[in-house]
N, C-alpha and C positions, 0 to 999 in steps of 0.2 A: 400465734404468729396469723396476720391476715393474709390472704394471696388471691388474687383474682389475673387469670389469662385476658392480656388484651390482642383484640384481633386487628391493632393497627401496629404500624412500622416504629421500630424504636424512637428515630427523629420526630415522630408526631407526638409523642408523650408529654413532654411539657407542656407544649400548649392544651393540649386536652385535659390534662389537671389542673392548671390554671381556670380554665373555662369551668370545669365542674367543681372546683371550689369555690368558685366565685357563686356561681348557681346556689351553693349550699350555704352562703352567708359566711365563707372563710377566704382566706387569703394566704398567697404562698410570699413566705417570707424570705426565702433562698432557694436557690438554686445549685448545688454541689456537682459537679462535674467529676465522677471518681476515677475515670480514666488515667490519671497520674498515677493514682495509687495503686490501680490495677497493675499497671505494668511495671511498676518499681520491685526489681529484685527477680523479673523473668529473665531465664538464661538466655542468651544471645543463640538465637537460633530456633529458639522454639517459640512456637505460636502464642501472640498476647491473649489473654483472656479476654471475654466478650465483653462489650460495653456497659455502662451503669451510671446512672445519674440518682441524686437523691435530693428530693425537694422537700422544705421544711412548711408545713401548713400551721395556720391560727383560726381557732375558732374561739373567739373570746368567750361568747356566751356560754361556751361548754365548759371552757377551761376554768374559768373564776369560781364556779361552785366547787371544781375538784381541790382548788389550790387552797379556798376559803375553809375546806373541810381537814385537809392534810396538806401542808405547805411541802413535804417529800414529793409528791407530786410534779415537782420543779425539776427532778430530776429525771422525767420522762415526758415533760412538754417543753415544747410543742412539739408535735411527732411530727415523724418524717415516713414519706413515703418513696420507697427504692423504686428505681424502674430498671431490670434486670433482664440482660438478653442473655437466655440460655437456649441449649439445643432444641428444646420444646418449643420455641417462640418467645414473646415478650410477657414478662410477668410484673405487676405493680404489688409489690410487699410492704408491710407496715406490723408493728406491734401492736399486739390486741391491748386495748385500754384496760380489759379486765383481767389481763396478766399482769398489768402495773399492778392493780388491787390487790392480786395474791401475792405480789413480792414486796408490797407493804404490810403485808399482813391485816387489810382492810375489808374485809368482805361486806361491810356496811356498806362501803361505798359505790358497790356494785354495780345499783341502780342508777349512779351518775354517770359510770363509767359505760353502761350500755347504752345510753343515750349518745356518746362520744362515738362510741364504737360503730351505733347503726348508722350514725352520719360519715365517718370514716368511710365504712364500706359504700354507702352510696356515692359518695366521689368517687370512688377507686374503680366500682362498677361503672358510675356515669363516662368515665374516661377511657374505659376497656372497650365499649360497643360503639355500633355505627353511628354517625355523626345525626342520625335522624332523631337519637335521643333528646337533644339538646332542642327546648321548645321556642326560642328565639334566636335571631342570628347574631354572629361572632361580632363583639365590638372591638377592635384593635387599641390595646393602651400602650403607653409607651415603655412600661414595665416587660410587654413581652418582645421589646425587640432584641433580637441576638447580636451583642456589641463584641463579641469574640474576636473577629476579623473586620472590625471598623476601622477606617483611617481617621485618625483625630483631626480637625481642622487647622490644628498649630501644632507643629512637631517638636519645636523647642521653647525654651523657657522665655526667648527674645520674640515669639510670635511669629515665626517664619513659618509661610505655607507650603503646602505640597506644589502650589504652582508656581510661586517663587522662583522653587528650587527647579523646575523645567527648563528643559531649552538651555538657552546661553544666559540668560539672565535678563535679558533685554526684551523687549517687547518683539516678538516676531516679527509682525505686521505693522509698517509705518501707517497705514491708512491711508486715503485720499485717492 
C-alpha cells in the first residue's frame, strides 16, 4: 500500500490531485465522495467517521503495456487514490501496482508495474506538499468546478427558470 501524508487541508486534496495528475501526464476519471458510505450504519448519537474521497486516475501510456501483457490487470486498473482524514492528519493512499503483480503471480511484469508505481507516488507526493512544487500556474478547467450545490438554470421539464418563480410572477417594476 502506498501512503503519503498531506500538509494541506482535506478540502484542497481533490484540486491538488487533479493538478498533480495533469502534470504527470494523467487524468482524473472520477471522484467519489465516500461520506454517504461512511455514515451508513452509524448508530444514532455516535460521532460519524472522518471524511474520505476516492479519485480514479488514468495513465494511458502506462496502463496499455500492462493490459497487453496480462489482461487480468483490468481488475486493478484504473488506479484509485483515497484521501482519508484520520486522527494524525490527511493521508493519500493507493494500492501498489507491484502488489497487483504479486496477486496475479506475474513477477515478470514488475518492471512495468514499477514505472506505474513511481508515477503514482510522484503524483501523490506532489499533491501532498506545498504549492511551490508546481512549476507552472494553475489553469482552471471546466471539470474542476464543484457542481454539488449548484442551482440548475431550468428547474423542471417545462423550462421554468428560478427567476420566473421569484416574487409574484409579474414584473416587479413597470419601468419608466
